[in-house]
Structure formats: C-alpha cells, structure tokens
ROTI-702078 format. One record per residue: residue number from 1; x, y, z of N, C-alpha, C in turn. Coordinates in steps of 0.2 Angstrom, whole numbers, padded with zeros to 4 digits. Atoms other than C-alpha are relative to their C-alpha. Example, Ala and Ser with C-alpha at 12.3 -4.5 7.8 and 13.67 -1.06 7.14 Angstrom:
residues 2
   seq    n.c1    n.c2    n.c3   ca.c1   ca.c2   ca.c3    c.c1    c.c2    c.c3
     1    0004   -0006    0000    0062   -0022    0039    0004    0006    0000
     2   -0004   -0006   -0001    0068   -0005    0036   -0004    0005    0003
***
This chain:
residues 91
   seq    n.c1    n.c2    n.c3   ca.c1   ca.c2   ca.c3    c.c1    c.c2    c.c3
     1    0001    0003    0007    0567    0709    0818    0006    0008   -0003
     2   -0005   -0004    0004    0579    0724    0814    0007   -0003    0000
     3   -0007    0003    0002    0594    0713    0815    0000   -0005   -0007
     4   -0001    0005    0008    0588    0702    0800    0001    0006   -0005
     5   -0005   -0004    0005    0593    0718    0790    0007   -0001   -0003
     6   -0006    0000    0000    0609    0716    0792    0002   -0009   -0001
     7   -0001    0007    0000    0608    0696    0791    0002   -0002   -0009
     8   -0002    0002    0008    0617    0688    0774   -0006   -0003   -0003
     9    0006    0004    0003    0605    0682    0761    0001   -0008    0001
    10    0000    0008    0001    0599    0664    0762    0006   -0004   -0003
    11   -0003    0004    0005    0606    0657    0747    0008    0002    0000
    12   -0007   -0001   -0001    0624    0664    0751    0002   -0002    0006
    13   -0002    0003   -0009    0623    0659    0771    0001   -0008   -0001
    14    0000    0007    0000    0617    0642    0765    0008   -0004   -0003
    15   -0007    0001    0004    0633    0640    0754    0004   -0001    0003
    16   -0005    0001   -0005    0644    0644    0767   -0002   -0004    0006
    17    0002    0004   -0004    0636    0634    0779    0003   -0008   -0002
    18    0000    0007    0003    0638    0618    0768    0009   -0001   -0002
    19   -0008    0001    0002    0656    0623    0763    0007    0001    0004
    20   -0002   -0001   -0006    0664    0630    0776   -0001    0003    0004
    21    0004   -0001   -0005    0656    0630    0791    0004    0006    0006
    22   -0006   -0004   -0003    0672    0639    0800    0000    0007    0000
    23    0000   -0006    0001    0669    0655    0791   -0007    0002    0000
    24    0008   -0003   -0001    0650    0657    0795   -0002    0005    0005
    25    0002   -0005   -0004    0652    0667    0810    0003    0007   -0001
    26   -0001   -0005    0004    0664    0679    0801   -0002    0003   -0006
    27    0003   -0002    0003    0653    0681    0789   -0007    0005    0001
    28    0006   -0005   -0006    0638    0687    0800    0002    0007    0001
    29   -0001   -0006   -0002    0649    0699    0807    0001    0004   -0005
    30   -0002   -0004    0006    0656    0706    0791   -0007    0003   -0002
    31    0007   -0002    0004    0635    0707    0784    0001    0006    0005
    32    0003   -0007   -0005    0632    0719    0801    0005    0005   -0002
    33   -0005   -0004    0000    0647    0728    0798    0000    0005   -0009
    34   -0001   -0003    0007    0644    0734    0779   -0004    0006    0002
    35    0003   -0005    0001    0638    0749    0773   -0005    0000   -0004
    36    0005    0002    0004    0626    0754    0761    0000   -0003   -0007
    37   -0005    0002    0006    0636    0749    0746    0001   -0008    0002
    38   -0002    0008   -0001    0638    0731    0754    0007    0000    0000
    39   -0009    0000   -0001    0658    0735    0758    0000   -0001    0009
    40   -0001    0000   -0007    0664    0732    0776    0008    0001    0001
    41   -0008   -0002    0000    0679    0741    0780    0004   -0002    0007
    42   -0002    0004   -0006    0689    0731    0793    0008    0003    0002
    43   -0008   -0002   -0004    0706    0740    0803    0003   -0006    0002
    44   -0004    0005   -0003    0719    0727    0805    0001   -0002    0007
    45   -0002    0000   -0008    0724    0733    0823   -0006   -0002    0003
    46    0007    0001   -0003    0705    0730    0826   -0002   -0006    0000
    47    0003    0006    0001    0702    0712    0823    0000   -0003    0003
    48   -0001    0006   -0005    0707    0704    0837   -0007    0001    0006
    49    0006   -0003   -0004    0695    0716    0848   -0008   -0002   -0003
    50    0007    0000    0003    0680    0715    0836   -0001   -0007   -0001
    51    0001    0005    0003    0682    0698    0829    0002   -0007    0005
    52   -0002    0004   -0006    0689    0689    0845    0005   -0007   -0004
    53   -0004    0005    0002    0703    0680    0833    0007    0003   -0004
    54   -0006   -0002    0003    0720    0683    0826    0000    0003   -0007
    55    0001   -0002    0007    0723    0693    0811    0000   -0007   -0005
    56   -0001    0006    0006    0730    0676    0802   -0006   -0003    0000
    57    0007    0002    0002    0714    0668    0806   -0005    0002   -0002
    58    0007   -0005    0005    0703    0681    0799    0002   -0002   -0007
    59   -0003    0001    0008    0714    0680    0783   -0004   -0007   -0001
    60    0001    0008    0002    0712    0661    0784   -0009   -0001   -0002
    61    0008    0002    0001    0693    0661    0787   -0004    0005   -0007
    62    0002   -0004    0003    0689    0675    0774    0002   -0003   -0007
    63   -0002    0002    0005    0699    0667    0759   -0004   -0006   -0002
    64    0005    0007    0004    0687    0650    0756   -0006    0007   -0003
    65    0007   -0005    0004    0672    0665    0754    0003    0004   -0004
    66   -0004   -0001    0007    0684    0672    0741   -0001   -0004   -0004
    67    0001    0004    0005    0685    0658    0732   -0006   -0003   -0002
    68    0008    0003    0003    0666    0653    0732   -0003    0006   -0003
    69    0003   -0006    0005    0665    0671    0725   -0006    0003    0005
    70    0005   -0002   -0005    0654    0676    0741    0002    0007    0002
    71   -0004   -0006   -0001    0666    0691    0744    0007    0001   -0004
    72   -0006   -0002    0003    0679    0701    0737    0004    0005    0004
    73   -0002   -0005   -0005    0691    0709    0747    0008    0003   -0004
    74   -0008   -0004    0001    0708    0721    0745    0003    0001    0007
    75   -0004   -0001   -0005    0721    0721    0757    0005    0004    0000
    76   -0005   -0003    0001    0733    0734    0762    0003    0000    0006
    77   -0002    0001   -0005    0744    0737    0776   -0002    0001    0007
    78    0004   -0003   -0005    0732    0743    0788   -0007   -0001    0000
    79    0007    0001    0001    0715    0737    0782   -0002   -0005   -0006
    80    0003    0005    0004    0705    0726    0774   -0008    0003   -0004
    81    0006   -0003    0004    0690    0732    0760   -0004   -0005   -0001
    82    0005    0007    0003    0677    0717    0759   -0006    0002   -0003
    83    0007   -0002    0002    0662    0719    0747   -0003   -0006    0000
    84    0005    0009    0001    0649    0704    0749   -0005    0003   -0005
    85    0004    0001    0008    0641    0700    0735   -0006   -0003    0001
    86    0008    0001   -0001    0622    0697    0734   -0003    0004    0006
    87    0003   -0004   -0005    0619    0710    0748   -0004    0004   -0003
    88    0004   -0004    0003    0603    0719    0744    0004    0008    0003
    89    0000   -0009   -0001    0605    0739    0744   -0005    0002    0004
    90    0006   -0003   -0003    0596    0747    0757    0000    0009   -0001
    91    0001   -0007    0003    0591    0765    0750   -0004    0005    0005
***
C-alpha cells in the first residue's frame, strides 16, 4: 500500500491514459520521483538510466502532458524541473 502514496491522482491519470497513453509510464515514474511540493527534478544525463529511453523521447513524451495541463516543466542544459499538477501534498 505504500506505493499508492506516490501514484498519480485517478482523474489526471485517466486523462493521460485516454489522450496520450504512450506518456503514461513516464507520468507514473515522475510521480514517484516528486518531492513534497510535487516537483520532480530529472538530470538529463540520468534519463537513459532512470527511464530507459533517450532524452529526445523523454521530451517527446512529457510535451503532451504539458499541453494537457497535467505538468509544467522548465528545462536547462543539465536538468528538467517538472511540476506535477494536482498532486496532493504530503505534510
């Protein structure tokens, strides 16, 4: 049951599954990486190791999530800072 605390909210996850199912696994992985404020920080050199996909494919999978308003992300030369919207904060 401990894993369900890091699982995305049903309402947002069902939207992802219906509209961009290819991004669903990345969304689950990001939700498990988030901090208490709902932000996941992903280092670009670690994308291949952590997500088992290329950095280009990672960007292509998070872009639809951003268009749907499920995440907001900032990118620089070495990392992504991804805010997962609708995530309950654990105090």
